[in-house]
VOGU-3710 file (C-alpha; in Angstrom, 3 decimals, decimal comma):
1> mvrysesglp> -25,875/-4,131/-18,230  -24,803/-4,376/-14,578  -21,460/-6,052/-13,927  -20,532/-7,620/-10,615  -17,440/-7,137/-8,496  -15,142/-9,882/-7,185  -17,304/-9,861/-4,033  -20,442/-10,353/-6,106  -21,579/-6,764/-5,559  -23,227/-4,889/-8,446
11> iepvygpagl> -21,130/-2,243/-10,201  -23,461/0,276/-11,792  -22,692/1,660/-15,283  -23,020/5,200/-13,906  -22,778/6,557/-10,359  -24,069/9,953/-9,294  -25,151/11,967/-6,257  -28,238/9,812/-5,730  -26,016/6,862/-4,832  -24,627/8,781/-1,877
21> agwdpdaelg> -27,875/10,273/-0,586  -27,515/10,909/3,142  -23,792/10,201/3,007  -21,824/12,273/5,532  -18,209/12,893/4,445  -17,202/14,092/7,910  -18,319/10,806/9,500  -17,326/8,440/6,697  -14,083/10,072/5,574  -12,669/12,497/8,093
31> epggypytrg> -9,337/14,019/7,182  -6,247/12,094/6,066  -4,488/10,899/9,186  -7,659/11,354/11,257  -10,372/9,027/12,547  -11,827/6,845/10,974  -8,753/6,847/8,685  -10,723/6,095/5,511  -8,424/8,476/3,625  -5,203/7,008/5,031
41> iyptmytgra> -3,437/6,810/8,365  -1,006/9,703/7,801  -1,944/13,306/6,997  0,539/13,619/4,132  0,683/9,956/2,980  3,012/9,667/-0,048  3,403/13,415/-0,534  5,963/13,229/2,280  7,631/9,938/1,368  6,755/6,886/-0,662
51> wtmrqyagfg> 5,640/3,557/0,717  8,270/1,006/1,755  9,279/-1,057/-1,280  9,722/-4,624/-0,103  10,576/-7,548/-2,334  9,687/-10,971/-0,970  12,661/-13,232/-1,584  14,343/-16,342/-0,298  15,383/-19,658/-1,807  17,949/-22,398/-1,447
61> taresnaryr> 20,589/-21,792/1,165  20,985/-18,769/3,412  24,037/-17,643/1,447  22,159/-17,731/-1,875  19,314/-15,697/-0,409  21,793/-13,266/1,114  23,194/-12,606/-2,365  19,670/-11,855/-3,679  18,997/-9,464/-0,765  22,197/-7,582/-1,496
71> qliehgttgl> 21,191/-7,256/-5,157  17,761/-5,915/-4,204  19,272/-3,379/-1,802  21,672/-2,220/-4,509  18,710/-1,708/-6,871  16,762/0,414/-4,377  14,724/-1,920/-2,174  13,967/-0,157/1,108  12,832/-3,201/3,083  13,608/-6,914/3,055
81> svafdlptqm> 10,956/-9,642/3,111  12,030/-13,204/3,854  10,439/-16,323/2,344  11,109/-19,560/4,239  10,935/-23,090/2,869  8,176/-25,484/3,944  10,208/-27,468/6,496  11,127/-24,207/8,251  7,502/-23,062/8,166  6,428/-26,354/9,762
91> ghdsdtpiaa> 9,142/-26,365/12,447  11,220/-29,208/10,973  14,974/-29,387/10,507  16,262/-29,956/6,983  17,617/-33,408/7,805  14,348/-34,914/9,029  12,619/-37,452/6,741  9,488/-35,286/6,442  11,591/-32,484/4,897  12,832/-34,645/2,030
101> gevgkvgvai> 12,403/-32,972/-1,346  11,280/-29,619/0,094  14,489/-28,089/1,435  15,091/-24,647/-0,054  12,297/-25,028/-2,614  9,749/-22,282/-1,848  11,989/-20,230/0,385  15,219/-20,292/2,327  16,096/-23,143/4,687  16,828/-21,924/8,241
111> dsvedmealf> 17,739/-24,561/10,821  19,811/-22,630/13,342  21,140/-19,260/14,396  24,142/-19,951/12,171  21,881/-20,078/9,105  20,355/-16,762/10,178  23,858/-15,306/10,487  24,582/-16,337/6,901  21,217/-14,997/5,702  21,984/-11,474/6,947
121> ggiplgsvst> 25,755/-11,469/6,591  26,972/-8,002/5,626  23,486/-6,501/6,033  23,320/-4,080/9,004  20,219/-5,047/10,965  20,156/-1,704/12,724  19,401/0,140/9,484  17,095/-2,186/7,527  13,467/-3,116/8,047  12,884/-6,853/7,727
131> smtinapaav> 9,593/-8,679/7,294  9,548/-12,424/7,927  6,721/-14,527/6,526  6,635/-17,162/9,253  3,754/-18,210/11,473  3,715/-21,273/13,739  7,478/-21,013/14,517  7,467/-17,203/14,336  8,933/-16,837/17,829  11,898/-19,035/16,892
141> lllmyqlvge> 12,827/-17,040/13,787  12,306/-13,711/15,555  14,654/-14,723/18,366  17,255/-15,962/15,876  17,079/-12,533/14,216  17,528/-10,815/17,574  20,554/-12,991/18,385  22,155/-12,131/15,037  21,500/-8,469/15,789  23,300/-8,854/19,117
151> qqgvnghqln> 26,293/-10,357/17,302  26,331/-7,261/15,070  26,212/-5,000/18,131  22,558/-4,046/17,484  20,302/-4,331/20,524  16,618/-5,218/20,421  15,504/-1,602/20,777  17,160/-0,796/17,441  15,598/-3,632/15,438  12,764/-2,749/13,093
161> gtvqndvlke> 10,520/-5,103/11,157  7,552/-7,442/11,179  6,958/-11,093/11,864  3,798/-12,502/10,291  2,858/-14,638/13,308  -0,747/-15,062/12,096  -1,490/-18,692/12,801  -5,295/-18,401/12,648  -5,242/-17,899/8,882  -3,115/-21,053/8,630
171> yiargtyiyp> -6,071/-23,101/9,869  -8,276/-21,361/7,297  -6,192/-21,149/4,140  -2,630/-22,496/4,169  -2,174/-25,420/6,546  1,323/-24,653/7,881  0,172/-24,865/11,488  1,847/-26,907/14,222  0,034/-26,551/17,533  -3,708/-26,434/18,325
181> pqpslrltad> -5,371/-22,984/18,280  -5,322/-22,230/22,010  -1,592/-22,800/22,659  -0,891/-21,026/19,365  -2,763/-17,984/20,672  -0,876/-18,241/23,982  2,383/-18,138/22,002  1,123/-15,058/20,144  0,420/-13,295/23,448  3,902/-14,231/24,684
191> ifrycraeip> 5,397/-12,651/21,549  3,373/-9,467/22,178  4,675/-9,216/25,748  8,234/-10,106/24,861  8,510/-7,573/22,061  7,035/-4,780/24,149  9,842/-5,312/26,653  12,718/-6,424/24,414  12,071/-5,329/20,773  9,625/-2,414/21,085
201> rwntisisgy> 9,861/-1,192/17,468  8,963/-4,608/16,081  5,534/-5,223/14,539  4,498/-8,326/16,441  1,949/-9,669/13,988  0,893/-9,197/10,374  -2,720/-10,322/10,320  -3,054/-11,724/6,866  -5,864/-11,746/4,353  -3,453/-12,343/1,495
211> hmaeagaspa> -3,364/-16,102/1,795  -7,138/-16,322/2,119  -7,441/-14,259/-1,064  -4,959/-16,571/-2,807  -7,134/-19,497/-1,715  -10,159/-17,873/-3,361  -11,623/-15,378/-0,877  -13,465/-12,389/-2,311  -12,386/-8,871/-1,261  -15,231/-8,703/1,271
221> qeiaftlang> -14,348/-12,142/2,658  -10,672/-11,210/2,765  -11,156/-8,221/5,043  -14,011/-9,785/7,049  -12,112/-12,922/8,034  -8,843/-11,031/8,515  -10,396/-8,475/10,848  -12,268/-11,245/12,680  -8,902/-12,903/13,302  -7,596/-9,527/14,459
231> iayvrtalaa> -10,399/-9,360/17,011  -9,384/-12,805/18,300  -5,773/-11,680/18,761  -6,851/-8,519/20,578  -9,102/-10,530/22,915  -6,257/-12,990/23,566  -3,895/-10,200/24,572  -6,529/-8,568/26,784  -7,259/-11,900/28,473  -3,515/-12,220/29,160
241> gmdvddfapr> -3,709/-8,987/31,154  -2,348/-6,528/28,598  -3,811/-3,069/28,039  -5,093/-2,503/24,504  -2,955/0,592/23,965  0,154/-1,345/25,036  0,067/-3,750/22,080  -2,419/-2,497/19,469  -0,055/0,112/17,954  2,246/-2,739/16,855
251> lsfffvartt> -0,475/-4,747/15,096  -0,212/-4,723/11,319  -2,084/-6,340/8,440  -1,307/-7,950/5,092  -3,642/-7,831/2,089  -3,653/-8,734/-1,583  -4,044/-6,317/-4,493  -5,971/-7,670/-7,470  -6,411/-6,286/-10,978  -9,958/-5,112/-10,145
261> lleevakfra> -8,640/-1,711/-9,194  -11,813/0,105/-8,111  -12,999/-2,594/-5,723  -9,495/-3,046/-4,320  -9,220/0,663/-3,500  -12,666/0,475/-1,879  -11,618/-2,629/0,083  -8,566/-0,956/1,628  -10,563/2,145/2,580  -13,391/0,064/4,094
271> arriwarlmr> -10,945/-2,076/6,097  -9,364/1,003/7,696  -12,762/2,388/8,649  -14,045/-0,877/10,148  -10,898/-1,428/12,194  -10,792/2,128/13,537  -14,371/1,896/14,772  -13,836/-1,554/16,272  -10,771/-0,484/18,214  -12,357/2,706/19,512
281> eefgarnpks> -15,914/1,548/20,168  -15,513/-2,128/21,134  -12,067/-2,234/22,720  -11,834/1,313/24,061  -8,506/2,133/22,426  -7,594/5,762/23,040  -4,173/5,946/21,414  -4,779/6,963/17,781  -2,067/4,497/16,708  -4,160/1,695/18,198
291> qmlrfhtqta> -6,997/2,642/15,854  -4,881/2,800/12,684  -4,936/-0,154/10,323  -1,395/-0,296/8,963  -0,891/-2,824/6,196  1,517/-4,359/3,740  0,282/-5,360/0,296  1,428/-7,994/-2,150  0,169/-8,201/-5,700  -2,017/-11,201/-6,534
301> gvqltaqqpe> 0,065/-14,265/-7,255  -3,084/-16,256/-7,997  -3,826/-13,954/-10,945  -0,459/-14,563/-12,611  -0,481/-16,926/-15,573  2,103/-19,315/-16,979  0,684/-18,588/-20,438  2,235/-15,472/-22,003  4,014/-14,664/-18,708  5,172/-11,210/-19,865
311> vnlarvtvqg> 1,515/-10,112/-19,679  1,928/-10,460/-15,911  3,988/-7,259/-15,985  0,812/-5,385/-16,952  -1,231/-7,196/-14,313  1,286/-6,435/-11,567  1,413/-2,767/-12,555  -2,368/-2,415/-12,214  -2,352/-4,353/-8,941  0,459/-2,217/-7,538
321> laavlggtqs> -1,410/0,923/-8,546  -4,498/-0,354/-6,698  -2,443/-0,824/-3,539  -0,961/2,660/-3,774  -4,299/4,326/-4,472  -5,688/2,337/-1,534  -3,044/3,757/0,821  -0,729/0,830/1,590  2,264/1,330/3,898  4,513/-1,128/2,080
331> lhtnsfdeai> 4,298/-3,094/-1,147  5,715/-6,199/-2,771  5,222/-6,510/-6,516  5,362/-10,064/-7,851  7,772/-11,015/-10,606  6,255/-11,853/-13,972  7,684/-15,395/-13,971  6,367/-16,548/-10,584  3,604/-18,660/-12,133  6,402/-20,794/-13,588
341> alptekaarl> 9,135/-20,912/-10,952  11,067/-18,854/-8,434  11,808/-15,430/-9,963  15,041/-14,853/-11,807  17,250/-11,906/-10,860  16,051/-9,941/-13,905  12,376/-10,600/-13,141  12,819/-9,535/-9,510  14,529/-6,328/-10,634  11,687/-5,559/-13,065
351> alrtqqvlah> 9,159/-6,056/-10,272  10,990/-3,497/-8,148  11,250/-1,116/-11,110  7,446/-1,288/-11,413  7,126/0,244/-7,946  9,751/2,844/-8,713  7,873/3,938/-11,842  4,667/4,290/-9,809  6,482/6,318/-7,156  8,584/8,569/-9,371
361> etdvtatvdp> 7,043/8,765/-12,836  3,331/9,070/-12,057  1,437/11,744/-10,136  -0,313/9,364/-7,704  2,056/10,488/-4,945  1,224/14,167/-5,453  -2,047/14,127/-3,491  -3,608/12,116/-0,676  -6,453/9,670/-1,441  -7,277/10,987/-4,923
371> fagsyavesl> -10,480/8,907/-5,100  -12,062/10,590/-2,063  -15,532/11,820/-2,962  -15,734/9,686/-6,116  -19,338/8,572/-6,517  -18,188/5,134/-7,703  -15,454/4,482/-5,149  -17,379/5,839/-2,161  -20,391/3,715/-3,123  -18,176/0,637/-3,494
381> tdaveeeala> -16,444/1,390/-0,200  -19,805/1,437/1,579  -20,928/-1,741/-0,196  -17,757/-3,688/0,638  -17,937/-2,478/4,241  -21,555/-3,615/4,564  -20,779/-7,050/3,117  -17,705/-7,490/5,324  -19,580/-6,484/8,474  -22,293/-9,023/7,691
391> lmarvedlgg> -19,686/-11,796/7,394  -17,985/-10,677/10,605  -21,358/-10,852/12,378  -21,739/-14,467/11,216  -18,317/-15,291/12,667  -19,342/-13,707/15,967  -22,598/-15,692/15,977  -20,520/-18,871/15,765  -18,535/-17,833/18,839  -15,698/-15,868/17,278
401> avaaiergfq> -12,870/-16,635/14,882  -11,459/-19,714/16,639  -14,855/-21,373/17,093  -15,728/-20,607/13,471  -12,389/-22,058/12,320  -13,016/-25,246/14,292  -16,347/-25,590/12,509  -14,739/-24,912/9,121  -16,906/-21,878/8,406  -14,345/-19,528/6,850
411> kdeiernayr> -12,721/-22,302/4,823  -16,102/-23,403/3,469  -17,092/-19,849/2,489  -13,783/-19,265/0,719  -14,042/-22,541/-1,179  -17,552/-21,634/-2,355  -16,256/-18,348/-3,745  -13,228/-20,001/-5,364  -15,562/-22,462/-7,097  -17,719/-19,587/-8,361
421> iaqetdager> -14,667/-17,837/-9,829  -13,489/-21,075/-11,483  -16,906/-21,663/-13,033  -17,035/-18,115/-14,422  -13,541/-18,505/-15,881  -14,294/-21,873/-17,443  -17,470/-20,475/-18,975  -15,623/-17,474/-20,403  -17,702/-15,030/-18,358  -14,516/-13,925/-16,562
431> vvvgvnrfrt> -11,797/-13,066/-19,066  -8,225/-14,121/-18,325  -5,982/-12,827/-21,104  -3,926/-15,593/-22,651  -5,893/-18,339/-20,877  -9,501/-18,256/-22,062  -9,180/-15,408/-24,552  -6,437/-13,862/-26,698  -4,392/-17,040/-26,696  -1,387/-17,719/-28,915
441> deeepyeplr> -0,651/-20,952/-30,720  2,923/-21,192/-29,508  4,522/-20,093/-26,266  8,039/-18,666/-26,288  10,574/-20,813/-24,404  11,447/-19,620/-20,917  14,300/-20,785/-18,682  13,195/-20,631/-15,038  15,391/-20,358/-11,973  16,046/-23,829/-10,578
451> vdpaieaqqa> 17,054/-24,759/-7,030  20,063/-27,041/-6,738  18,882/-30,405/-5,293  22,237/-30,716/-3,498  21,028/-28,090/-1,000  19,285/-30,740/1,091  22,533/-32,665/1,629  24,425/-29,432/2,315  21,956/-28,415/5,022  22,165/-31,876/6,593
461> erlarlrarr> 25,965/-31,573/6,703  25,713/-28,129/8,335  23,395/-29,545/10,975  25,703/-32,469/11,672  28,668/-30,126/12,177  26,599/-27,862/14,434  25,473/-30,747/16,644  28,993/-32,122/16,867  30,589/-28,930/18,193  27,872/-27,486/20,444
471> nrnavtaalg> 27,569/-28,158/24,192  25,061/-31,007/24,301  24,354/-30,641/28,021  23,638/-26,924/27,652  21,169/-27,615/24,815  19,431/-30,368/26,806  19,076/-28,108/29,851  17,802/-25,187/27,804  15,180/-27,307/26,043  14,083/-28,644/29,434
481> alrkaaegpd> 13,591/-25,090/30,685  11,535/-24,336/27,572  9,255/-27,328/28,168  8,780/-26,292/31,804  7,757/-22,760/30,770  5,318/-24,170/28,188  3,685/-26,297/30,884  3,024/-23,220/33,037  2,187/-19,535/32,616  5,710/-18,175/32,056
491> nvlypmreal> 6,642/-16,455/28,803  8,237/-19,152/26,650  10,321/-16,732/24,564  12,945/-16,207/27,276  13,949/-19,885/27,659  13,488/-20,310/23,894  16,033/-17,556/23,277  18,564/-19,252/25,547  18,028/-22,602/23,821  18,727/-20,988/20,455
501> raratlgevs> 21,751/-19,199/21,884  23,051/-22,626/22,961  22,611/-23,680/19,297  19,401/-25,707/19,624  17,860/-26,079/16,189  14,499/-24,858/14,946  13,228/-28,448/14,842  14,397/-29,211/18,387  12,735/-26,104/19,786  9,498/-26,799/17,895
511> dalrevwgty> 9,550/-30,448/19,021  9,942/-29,389/22,651  6,709/-27,400/22,355  5,027/-30,237/20,434  5,730/-32,525/23,393  3,816/-30,175/25,703  1,108/-28,678/23,471  0,566/-31,414/20,904  -0,180/-30,868/17,220  -3,361/-29,729/15,510
521> vptdaf> -5,537/-32,236/13,670  -8,277/-30,488/11,641  -11,890/-31,605/11,588  -14,543/-31,026/8,938  -17,351/-30,252/11,338  -19,117/-27,408/9,556
//
């Protein structure tokens, strides 16, 4: 009986040499650290050092999140990853009516540079790598981080980290967009230029398939639509007059890792190969770093269950193993209780320990790309690549990623796949342990982490104090300069930085750009 992968591709009961007839390992694999990077982007991979262990965290106030970051660092985290609340993600201050009930709920509330100071208090920004999951207002949070670094005596050339800054996937899968696509892409290009001059070690974008996968995208859809968005960002930067080898080495990606280990390993290998060939053959990139697909991985939150939540520890272990065997550069492992609420301190520590067991107690770090040459994995890698390339061709036929987004193509395709998965689960064809099979009559009680509702009032009070003591005229002038830059071709990050330095808030800066660029209203045209 033939089973089918998450992408709907057949998985044969037995693979052998016949499945790879005509397959050329020199062309399809190369050497580790060599084009087309199927086997990984570094020659030694984890035999030299392990991946960066990031734990995505942030909730409540900046001071509460700071305490969690310190705990994670003490337990061995090698990179921080910041979650922001919904008002922050949408460019709203905590005291605006639209933020009511959401302050500090799914991440930390950041309204001003002073909140960012509290978030990283006592954490030396010159020696940590920080990833910030923020998109439409990515420039604002990045500049706040830079200003805090300056206060610590750390200049921009010493800062190291990543800002997600992938607004195209927001139109497809998440909805936390602010501006229409074209000014959003202009802002992305401004970030590229600014970081090259001011924060050269910073990864200027993390082109994300994770959120599309969480919305229901198959592995093939995940890499196809993510790489199609990557093409759009590259074309935007080129149109702005940048050379491909000036910005492409700082591009990074963000993928999910599911429990379907074999297809996930194949997916990561196929994505590297597709991107390397695109950058070399279509965009003429000559710097090997421009051709390397570097990516962060997070285990699949959508596969976690509220039923029998401890079983999620097993799921996350398999998902983390898939990411490592697929060659990720950094990894976040979800906490077992995240299907219920924000993770407790113990659950977050267990998630980190999962990575540490993989790195130090298994032998997966002893050799590079251990699945290379596997009949099954190489066949799946080719199959996922073929399916992804076909989807990317459809996006191109529609005029590229932005045109396809405006027609609703990617969103429609993802929703179709999500519906298929739901039908298979409901019918029992897709087993979910503890949900549609192996259920228990009674669930053990669990006490989740709860966010104090008083946080909203506390943030409003902080904002009121900030506005009372700052120089109002300086803020007004700085926001005026920002609007003027947005109306013309100048890089908006320089006047934006000065507005934030004058203690303009995230909402005020975002509103200044809204006045010039407008806001995005989606259509269902496809």
